[in-house]
C-alpha positions as CSV (number, residue, x, y, z in Angstrom):
1,M,-103.1,-264.6,-185.8
2,K,-99.9,-262.7,-185.1
3,S,-97.9,-265.9,-183.8
4,Q,-99.2,-267.7,-187.5
5,I,-97.6,-264.8,-189.4
6,G,-94.5,-265.0,-187.6
7,K,-94.2,-268.6,-188.7
8,L,-95.1,-267.8,-192.3
9,K,-92.3,-265.3,-192.7
10,T,-89.7,-267.5,-191.1
11,L,-90.8,-270.3,-193.7
12,A,-90.9,-267.6,-196.2
13,Y,-87.2,-267.1,-194.8
14,L,-86.1,-271.2,-195.1
15,I,-87.3,-271.2,-198.4
16,L,-86.0,-269.0,-200.0
17,L,-82.3,-269.8,-197.9
18,G,-83.1,-273.3,-198.9
19,S,-83.2,-272.1,-202.8
20,F,-80.1,-270.8,-202.6
21,A,-78.4,-273.0,-200.5
22,C,-79.7,-275.9,-203.6
23,T,-78.2,-273.6,-206.3
24,P,-74.9,-275.5,-207.9
25,P,-72.4,-273.5,-208.0
26,A,-72.2,-272.9,-211.5
27,E,-76.1,-271.5,-211.6
28,K,-75.2,-268.8,-208.9
29,A,-75.7,-265.0,-209.5
30,E,-73.2,-262.7,-210.1
31,V,-72.4,-259.9,-208.9
32,T,-70.7,-257.4,-211.0
33,V,-69.4,-253.9,-209.3
34,Q,-68.5,-251.9,-212.6
35,E,-65.9,-249.6,-211.3
36,T,-66.3,-246.0,-212.6
37,E,-63.1,-244.7,-214.3
38,I,-62.4,-240.9,-213.1
39,D,-61.0,-238.6,-215.8
40,P,-57.7,-236.9,-213.9
41,L,-58.1,-234.6,-217.0
42,P,-61.2,-233.5,-218.0
43,S,-60.3,-230.1,-219.8
44,W,-57.7,-232.1,-222.2
45,N,-59.4,-233.7,-225.0
46,E,-58.8,-237.5,-225.8
47,G,-55.4,-238.1,-227.9
48,E,-51.5,-238.6,-227.8
49,H,-50.7,-235.8,-225.8
50,K,-53.2,-236.3,-223.1
51,Q,-52.3,-239.9,-223.1
52,A,-48.7,-239.5,-223.3
53,I,-49.3,-237.7,-219.7
54,I,-51.2,-240.3,-218.2
55,S,-49.3,-243.3,-219.8
56,Y,-45.7,-241.6,-217.9
57,V,-47.2,-241.4,-214.6
58,E,-48.7,-244.4,-214.5
59,D,-45.4,-246.3,-215.5
60,V,-43.4,-244.3,-213.3
61,T,-45.5,-244.6,-209.8
62,D,-45.6,-248.8,-210.5
63,T,-43.9,-250.3,-208.4
64,T,-43.7,-253.4,-210.6
65,S,-42.4,-251.4,-213.5
66,A,-38.4,-250.9,-214.4
67,N,-39.3,-247.4,-215.0
68,F,-40.4,-247.0,-211.6
69,I,-39.7,-243.2,-209.9
70,P,-39.6,-243.5,-206.1
71,V,-41.4,-240.9,-204.4
72,A,-38.3,-238.6,-203.3
73,D,-37.3,-238.2,-206.7
74,R,-40.8,-237.5,-208.1
75,I,-39.9,-234.0,-208.9
76,A,-41.9,-231.7,-211.5
77,T,-40.9,-228.4,-212.5
78,F,-43.6,-225.4,-214.4
79,D,-42.6,-221.9,-215.8
80,N,-45.4,-219.6,-214.8
81,D,-45.5,-217.4,-217.6
82,G,-47.2,-218.7,-220.7
83,T,-47.4,-222.2,-219.1
84,L,-49.7,-221.9,-215.9
85,W,-51.3,-218.7,-217.2
86,S,-51.5,-216.5,-219.9
87,E,-48.9,-213.7,-220.9
88,Q,-49.7,-211.1,-223.4
89,P,-49.6,-208.5,-223.5
90,I,-47.1,-208.1,-221.7
91,Y,-45.9,-210.4,-218.2
92,F,-48.4,-210.1,-215.8
93,Q,-45.9,-208.7,-213.1
94,F,-45.1,-205.6,-216.0
95,F,-48.6,-204.9,-215.6
96,F,-47.4,-204.7,-211.7
97,A,-44.7,-202.8,-212.0
98,L,-46.7,-200.2,-214.4
99,D,-49.3,-199.7,-211.7
100,R,-46.9,-198.9,-209.2
101,V,-45.3,-196.0,-210.7
102,K,-48.2,-194.7,-211.1
103,A,-48.9,-195.8,-207.2
104,L,-45.9,-193.8,-206.6
105,A,-45.7,-191.0,-209.2
106,A,-47.8,-188.6,-206.5
107,D,-44.2,-188.8,-204.6
108,H,-41.4,-188.3,-207.8
109,P,-42.8,-185.3,-209.6
110,E,-39.5,-185.7,-211.7
111,W,-40.9,-188.9,-213.2
112,K,-43.9,-186.6,-215.8
113,T,-40.1,-185.6,-217.4
114,T,-38.0,-188.6,-217.3
115,Q,-37.6,-191.7,-219.0
116,P,-39.0,-194.4,-218.4
117,F,-41.4,-193.4,-215.7
118,K,-42.6,-190.7,-218.6
119,A,-43.6,-193.5,-220.6
120,V,-45.7,-194.9,-218.3
121,L,-47.4,-192.1,-216.8
122,E,-48.6,-190.8,-220.5
123,N,-49.6,-194.7,-221.4
124,D,-47.1,-194.9,-224.4
125,M,-46.2,-198.2,-224.5
126,H,-44.0,-198.0,-227.7
127,A,-41.8,-194.9,-226.0
128,L,-41.4,-196.7,-223.3
129,M,-40.0,-200.6,-225.0
130,Q,-37.6,-198.1,-226.9
131,Q,-35.8,-198.1,-223.9
132,G,-34.8,-201.3,-224.1
133,E,-34.1,-204.1,-221.4
134,K,-32.3,-201.1,-219.0
135,G,-35.4,-198.6,-219.0
136,L,-37.6,-202.4,-218.2
137,V,-34.9,-203.2,-215.3
138,E,-34.9,-199.7,-214.2
139,L,-38.6,-199.8,-213.7
140,V,-38.9,-203.3,-211.8
141,M,-35.6,-201.8,-209.5
142,T,-37.5,-198.8,-208.8
143,T,-41.2,-199.9,-208.2
144,H,-40.1,-203.7,-206.4
145,V,-37.4,-202.8,-204.2
146,G,-36.7,-200.4,-201.3
147,N,-39.3,-201.7,-198.8
148,T,-39.7,-204.9,-196.5
149,T,-40.7,-208.7,-197.8
150,D,-43.6,-207.9,-195.3
151,E,-44.8,-204.3,-197.2
152,F,-44.0,-206.3,-200.6
153,D,-46.1,-209.3,-199.6
154,S,-49.0,-206.9,-198.7
155,I,-48.5,-204.7,-201.7
156,V,-49.0,-207.7,-203.8
157,K,-51.7,-209.6,-202.1
158,S,-53.5,-206.0,-202.5
159,W,-52.8,-205.6,-206.5
160,I,-53.6,-209.0,-207.4
161,D,-57.0,-209.8,-205.6
162,T,-58.3,-206.4,-207.5
163,A,-56.4,-205.8,-210.3
164,Q,-57.5,-206.4,-213.4
165,H,-56.0,-207.6,-217.0
166,P,-56.6,-204.8,-219.8
167,V,-57.8,-207.0,-222.6
168,K,-60.0,-209.9,-221.3
169,K,-61.4,-207.7,-218.0
170,K,-60.8,-210.1,-215.5
171,L,-58.4,-210.9,-212.5
172,Y,-55.2,-212.0,-213.0
173,T,-55.5,-215.0,-211.2
174,E,-58.8,-215.9,-213.4
175,L,-56.3,-216.4,-216.5
176,V,-54.4,-219.5,-215.2
177,F,-54.8,-222.4,-217.5
178,Q,-58.2,-224.6,-215.9
179,P,-55.9,-227.7,-218.2
180,M,-53.0,-226.9,-216.6
181,L,-54.9,-227.0,-212.9
182,E,-55.5,-230.7,-213.2
183,L,-52.5,-232.0,-214.0
184,L,-50.6,-230.2,-211.3
185,D,-53.4,-232.0,-208.7
186,Y,-53.0,-235.3,-211.9
187,L,-49.2,-235.0,-210.3
188,R,-49.8,-234.4,-206.9
189,A,-52.4,-237.2,-206.6
190,H,-49.2,-239.6,-207.4
191,D,-46.8,-238.5,-205.2
192,F,-45.1,-235.8,-207.1
193,K,-43.7,-232.7,-205.6
194,T,-44.6,-229.5,-207.7
195,F,-42.4,-226.3,-208.1
196,I,-42.9,-223.4,-210.0
197,V,-39.7,-222.2,-211.3
198,S,-40.0,-218.5,-213.3
199,G,-38.3,-215.4,-214.5
200,G,-40.9,-214.0,-212.4
201,G,-40.3,-212.5,-209.1
202,I,-39.9,-215.1,-206.4
203,E,-41.7,-212.7,-204.2
204,F,-43.9,-211.8,-206.1
205,M,-45.1,-215.0,-207.2
206,R,-45.0,-216.3,-203.6
207,P,-48.2,-214.2,-201.8
208,W,-50.5,-215.9,-204.0
209,V,-49.5,-219.3,-205.2
210,E,-50.7,-220.9,-202.9
211,G,-54.5,-219.9,-203.0
212,V,-54.4,-220.6,-206.7
213,Y,-52.1,-223.6,-207.8
214,G,-51.9,-225.0,-204.6
215,I,-48.1,-224.7,-204.8
216,P,-46.7,-223.7,-201.2
217,K,-44.8,-220.6,-201.4
218,D,-41.6,-222.3,-200.3
219,Q,-41.9,-224.1,-203.7
220,V,-41.2,-221.4,-205.6
221,V,-38.0,-220.5,-207.5
222,G,-37.5,-217.3,-209.6
223,S,-35.9,-213.7,-210.2
224,S,-34.8,-212.3,-206.6
225,V,-33.1,-209.1,-205.7
226,E,-30.8,-209.0,-202.7
227,T,-31.7,-209.0,-199.3
228,E,-30.5,-207.8,-196.0
229,Y,-31.3,-208.7,-191.8
230,D,-32.0,-206.0,-189.9
231,Y,-33.1,-206.2,-186.1
232,N,-34.9,-203.5,-186.7
233,D,-34.9,-202.4,-182.4
234,G,-36.3,-205.8,-181.5
235,N,-38.6,-206.5,-185.1
236,P,-36.4,-207.9,-187.1
237,I,-37.4,-207.3,-190.7
238,I,-35.9,-207.8,-194.2
239,K,-35.2,-205.4,-196.7
240,R,-34.8,-205.5,-200.3
241,L,-32.0,-204.3,-202.2
242,A,-31.8,-202.7,-205.6
243,K,-29.0,-205.0,-206.5
244,I,-30.4,-208.5,-208.3
245,D,-29.8,-211.9,-207.4
246,L,-30.4,-214.3,-209.5
247,V,-32.3,-214.1,-213.0
248,D,-34.6,-217.4,-213.0
249,D,-34.7,-217.5,-217.2
250,K,-33.0,-219.3,-219.0
251,E,-29.4,-220.8,-218.4
252,G,-30.7,-219.3,-215.1
253,K,-33.4,-222.0,-214.6
254,P,-31.1,-225.3,-213.5
255,V,-28.9,-223.0,-211.6
256,G,-32.2,-221.7,-209.6
257,I,-33.4,-225.7,-209.4
258,N,-30.2,-227.0,-207.9
259,R,-30.2,-223.9,-205.5
260,Y,-33.8,-224.6,-204.2
261,I,-34.7,-228.5,-204.8
262,G,-31.0,-230.4,-205.6
263,R,-32.6,-232.7,-207.4
264,R,-33.1,-232.9,-210.9
265,P,-36.7,-232.7,-212.4
266,V,-38.2,-235.7,-213.7
267,F,-41.1,-233.8,-215.5
268,A,-41.1,-230.4,-216.8
269,A,-43.1,-227.9,-218.6
270,G,-43.0,-224.5,-220.1
271,N,-43.3,-222.6,-222.8
272,S,-40.6,-220.3,-224.3
273,D,-37.5,-220.7,-225.3
274,G,-36.5,-219.1,-221.6
275,D,-37.7,-222.9,-220.3
276,L,-35.5,-224.5,-222.9
277,Q,-32.2,-225.1,-220.3
278,M,-34.7,-226.4,-217.4
279,L,-36.4,-229.2,-220.1
280,R,-32.6,-230.1,-221.3
281,W,-31.8,-230.3,-217.6
282,A,-34.9,-232.5,-216.7
283,D,-33.7,-234.4,-220.3
284,S,-30.5,-235.2,-218.5
285,N,-31.7,-237.6,-215.7
286,K,-31.1,-240.8,-215.4
287,L,-34.8,-241.3,-214.5
288,K,-37.4,-241.8,-217.4
289,T,-38.5,-238.0,-217.7
290,F,-41.4,-236.5,-219.1
291,K,-40.9,-232.8,-221.2
292,L,-43.6,-230.7,-222.0
293,Y,-44.4,-227.3,-224.1
294,V,-47.4,-225.7,-224.3
295,H,-48.2,-224.0,-228.2
296,H,-50.0,-221.1,-228.0
297,T,-52.5,-221.5,-230.9
298,D,-56.0,-220.8,-229.8
299,S,-56.0,-216.5,-231.2
300,I,-60.0,-217.1,-230.3
301,R,-59.9,-218.3,-226.8
302,E,-56.7,-217.2,-225.4
303,W,-53.3,-215.8,-228.0
304,A,-51.6,-217.5,-230.8
305,Y,-47.7,-217.1,-231.2
306,D,-44.5,-218.3,-231.4
307,R,-41.3,-217.6,-233.2
308,K,-41.6,-214.1,-233.5
309,S,-43.3,-213.3,-230.3
310,H,-41.7,-210.3,-228.6
311,I,-43.4,-212.6,-225.0
312,G,-42.8,-216.1,-225.0
313,T,-40.3,-216.1,-228.0
314,F,-40.7,-220.6,-228.9
315,D,-38.2,-221.0,-231.6
316,K,-35.5,-223.0,-230.7
317,G,-37.1,-225.6,-228.3
318,L,-39.8,-226.0,-230.8
319,D,-37.5,-226.9,-232.7
320,E,-35.6,-228.8,-230.4
321,A,-38.7,-230.2,-228.9
322,G,-39.7,-231.9,-232.2
323,E,-36.0,-233.5,-233.1
324,K,-36.3,-235.0,-229.5
325,G,-40.1,-236.1,-229.4
326,W,-40.8,-233.8,-226.8
327,T,-44.6,-233.3,-226.0
328,V,-46.0,-230.5,-227.5
329,I,-49.4,-229.2,-226.5
330,D,-51.1,-227.7,-229.1
331,M,-53.5,-225.1,-226.6
332,K,-56.5,-225.0,-229.3
333,D,-56.6,-229.2,-230.6
334,D,-55.4,-230.2,-227.1
335,W,-57.8,-228.4,-225.0
336,K,-61.7,-227.9,-224.5
337,I,-61.6,-224.8,-222.1
338,I,-58.6,-222.9,-221.5
339,Y,-60.1,-220.8,-218.0
340,P,-61.6,-222.4,-215.2
341,F,-65.0,-219.3,-215.7
342,E,-65.0,-221.5,-219.0
343,K,-66.7,-223.9,-217.1
344,N,-69.5,-222.3,-216.3
């Protein structure tokens, strides 16, 4: 019985095989494999700006294209404040400085009657702003120096892991822009090397950017204070001194790029007039470039501001971007969501 069943199975197989073998080539069943395209920028609305980014990347990474860019030259620079995360009502690093004043106040009773510290301790932002740039620099110099690089790193990590934005009631690292995180990933997937080039402090950003943006700490360019090496009886340290080394803003950005990167970017992104010189520097590259501005237009989900803002002023850059055909992202219209937590 088993042998008969076996013969029937064999016969059925041969008949099936024969039927396929006898099928004329034109009548053979075609197996179609449909490729599912994955959207590299899912938090971006479809439109000319999203397509411009994708078209650029596809063009310059195509070895058959006249605009092909070798991997070594695929340098992308991003401003941080207002470009990769929010910056209102004041820069986030300034909130850090204010918190440091309050944390150190017990050791400085004179601050109760001395500006700009008095304004900070009394939460008087109006009086603080009246101190001008000199007062703000004094705050930063007082709260950011006089320690070692390791000590400062630890202080920043502790703050960034716990401090909350006073308006949004979220950790500052939750206020990063999801569409820009996707853009960073997309560029890196095509062998672009992504850098932060920010007016913020280089050692303020280094402790957390890798975990948040996927950008290694050695790919951060920022404002800095002078430092010095101390052998420290066999336990070497680097001291942070109360003297400015580089202000990585406006004209300082191309200088910082040249100092720390050594290559002109082909992709540059910013959000304010403070980034204009960086975008101009990229625009002067002989290779095909992409210049991107983030325009804050969403007063409901984030903030809306540009030409007259006290933070992230976007005036000359907005005009020049229009004149030169640079890409200006409209946050309200181009982004489906703004923050990662909106995905939930």
